[in-house]
C-alpha positions as CSV (number, residue, x, y, z in Angstrom):
1,D,3.9,75.2,440.8
2,E,7.2,77.4,440.9
3,A,9.1,74.2,440.9
4,F,7.8,72.7,437.8
5,C,9.7,71.1,435.2
6,G,7.7,70.0,432.2
7,Y,8.4,68.9,428.8
8,C,6.3,67.8,425.5
9,S,7.0,65.9,422.5
10,F,4.8,66.0,419.4
11,Q,5.2,63.7,416.2
12,M,3.4,62.7,412.9
13,L,2.4,59.5,412.9
14,D,0.6,57.5,409.8
15,A,-2.9,55.8,409.9
16,D,-1.7,53.0,411.7
17,G,-0.4,54.7,414.5
18,I,3.4,54.5,413.4
19,A,5.9,57.5,413.8
20,S,7.6,58.5,410.9
21,C,11.7,58.9,411.3
22,V,12.7,61.6,408.7
23,K,13.3,65.0,408.9
24,G,10.2,67.1,410.1
25,C,8.4,64.7,411.8
26,N,8.9,65.2,415.3
27,I,9.9,68.0,418.0
28,N,10.3,68.1,421.6
29,S,10.6,71.2,424.2
30,S,10.5,72.2,427.7
31,V,7.2,73.7,429.2
32,Q,6.6,76.4,431.3
33,I,3.4,77.6,433.3
34,V,2.5,81.1,432.3
35,S,-0.4,81.7,433.7
36,P,-1.0,83.8,437.2
37,P,-0.4,81.6,440.4
38,G,-3.9,80.9,441.8
39,A,-5.7,81.3,438.4
40,D,-8.6,79.4,437.6
41,L,-7.1,78.1,434.5
42,V,-3.6,76.6,434.5
43,V,-1.7,77.4,431.1
44,F,1.3,75.3,429.9
45,Q,3.4,76.9,426.9
46,A,6.1,75.4,424.9
47,H,7.7,77.0,421.9
48,F,9.9,75.7,418.9
49,C,12.2,77.2,416.6
50,A,10.4,77.2,413.5
51,T,13.6,78.3,411.7
52,N,15.3,75.2,413.0
53,P,16.2,73.5,409.3
54,L,16.5,70.1,410.9
55,F,14.3,69.9,414.0
56,F,10.7,70.7,413.2
57,L,7.3,69.6,412.8
58,E,5.9,70.0,409.2
59,I,1.8,70.0,409.7
60,R,1.1,68.4,406.1
61,N,-1.9,68.5,404.1
62,E,-2.1,64.9,403.3
63,E,-5.3,62.4,404.3
64,Q,-2.9,59.5,406.2
65,F,-1.3,61.7,408.7
66,Y,-2.0,62.4,412.3
67,L,-0.9,64.7,415.1
68,F,-0.2,63.1,418.2
69,G,1.8,64.5,421.4
70,Q,2.4,64.2,425.0
71,W,3.2,66.5,428.0
72,W,5.1,64.8,431.0
73,M,6.9,66.5,434.2
74,D,10.1,65.6,436.3
75,G,12.7,64.7,433.9
76,P,13.6,64.8,430.1
77,K,12.4,61.4,429.5
78,H,8.8,60.3,429.1
79,S,6.9,57.6,431.0
80,E,3.2,56.6,432.2
81,A,4.3,57.7,436.0
82,N,5.7,61.4,435.2
83,Q,2.9,61.7,431.9
84,I,0.4,64.9,432.5
85,C,-1.7,64.1,429.6
86,Q,-1.7,63.3,425.7
87,L,-3.2,64.7,423.0
88,V,-6.0,62.9,421.2
89,P,-4.9,62.2,417.6
90,I,-5.7,65.2,415.2
91,K,-6.0,64.5,411.5
92,M,-3.3,66.9,410.1
93,Q,-5.7,67.9,407.1
94,D,-8.4,69.3,409.6
95,C,-5.4,71.2,411.4
96,I,-5.0,73.0,408.1
97,K,-9.0,73.3,407.4
98,Q,-8.8,74.9,411.1
99,S,-5.7,77.3,409.9
100,E,-7.7,78.7,406.9
101,Q,-10.5,79.7,409.0
102,N,-8.1,81.0,411.9
103,P,-4.7,82.0,410.3
104,H,-1.8,79.9,411.5
105,A,-4.0,78.3,414.5
106,F,-5.8,75.5,415.3
107,A,-7.0,73.6,418.4
108,G,-7.1,69.9,419.9
109,E,-7.9,68.2,423.1
110,A,-6.0,66.2,425.6
111,Q,-6.6,63.6,427.9
112,C,-5.3,63.3,431.2
113,Q,-5.9,59.8,431.8
114,V,-5.4,60.1,435.8
115,L,-8.3,62.5,436.6
116,R,-11.5,60.9,437.3
117,N,-14.0,60.7,434.4
118,S,-10.9,61.7,432.0
119,T,-12.6,61.1,428.5
120,T,-15.5,63.5,429.8
121,R,-13.0,66.0,430.9
122,L,-10.6,66.4,428.0
123,V,-8.2,69.6,428.3
124,S,-7.6,72.3,425.4
125,A,-5.0,72.7,423.2
126,S,-4.3,75.5,421.0
127,F,-1.5,75.2,418.3
128,T,0.3,78.3,416.7
129,T,2.1,77.6,413.2
130,E,4.6,79.4,410.9
131,D,5.0,79.1,407.5
132,K,8.7,78.7,406.3
133,K,10.2,77.8,403.1
134,F,6.7,76.5,401.8
135,K,5.9,74.3,405.0
136,T,3.7,74.9,407.7
137,K,5.9,74.2,410.6
138,L,4.3,73.9,414.2
139,A,5.7,77.0,416.3
140,K,3.9,77.1,419.9
141,V,1.7,74.8,421.9
142,T,-0.9,75.6,424.6
143,L,-2.0,73.4,426.8
144,T,-4.9,75.1,429.3
145,M,-6.4,72.8,432.2
146,P,-8.7,73.9,435.1
147,R,-7.2,74.3,438.2
148,E,-9.2,71.7,440.0
149,A,-8.2,69.0,437.4
150,W,-4.5,70.5,437.8
151,M,-4.7,69.7,441.7
152,E,-6.4,66.4,441.3
153,Y,-3.6,65.3,438.9
154,K,-1.1,66.7,441.6
155,S,-2.8,64.9,444.3
156,Y,-3.0,61.8,442.4
157,R,1.1,62.3,441.9
158,V,1.2,62.4,445.8
159,R,-0.9,59.1,446.4
160,V,1.6,57.4,443.9
161,W,4.5,58.8,445.3
162,K,3.0,57.5,448.9
163,A,2.1,54.4,447.6
164,G,5.7,54.2,446.5
165,K,7.3,55.0,449.9
166,N,4.8,52.4,451.4
167,W,6.3,49.5,449.2
168,A,9.9,50.3,449.5
169,G,9.4,50.1,453.4
170,Q,7.6,47.4,453.3
171,D,10.4,45.4,451.3
172,K,12.9,46.9,453.5
173,D,11.1,45.4,456.6
174,E,11.0,42.1,454.9
175,D,14.7,42.3,454.0
176,D,15.6,43.2,457.4
177,E,13.8,40.3,458.8
178,K,15.8,37.8,456.3
179,K,19.0,39.3,457.3
180,K,18.5,38.6,461.1
181,D,17.0,35.0,460.3
182,E,20.4,34.4,458.5
183,E,22.5,35.7,461.2
184,K,20.8,33.6,463.7
185,K,21.3,30.6,461.6
186,D,25.0,31.4,461.1
187,E,25.3,31.8,464.6
188,E,23.9,28.6,465.4
189,K,26.0,26.8,463.0
190,K,29.2,28.2,464.7
191,E,28.1,27.3,468.0
192,G,26.8,23.8,467.2
């Protein structure tokens, strides 16, 4: 965990799951593990600058918008291979309603798809907002994962890595055999 390099991205989607491409509709950041080593819960956090006038995510009190996000590791580009989990989309109006009961905070759930029975083992995500210039902006995201789920995720990644190495080794052996066959044919042509 000390070598962990994580990232996250959040965006506003419409009711059809299409992302908007206007100011205040998406944001990304690096992710840090903030829980002590060996703790029962692994806590990931990302912070966003709510005072940034261009790059922010506004939580809108409109029915047709959803909040969606992804967490991943090993590089700034997201892919299925390096994804940790993804947020189950939340209606932004529901986020605002939760924020009214618990000021500047709401909760959601994320799915780590590589876990066994992942749909019954959703991971908790909590969000903190700030109000800036009459806009509710996302300021912090905290993902809390049980250690056993985190260890299962990491063992899955090791299996994927080993499988990739095994396939790479097999391809290399096949290439070596093809080269040897071609060299033999070339030698036979020269001799004949």
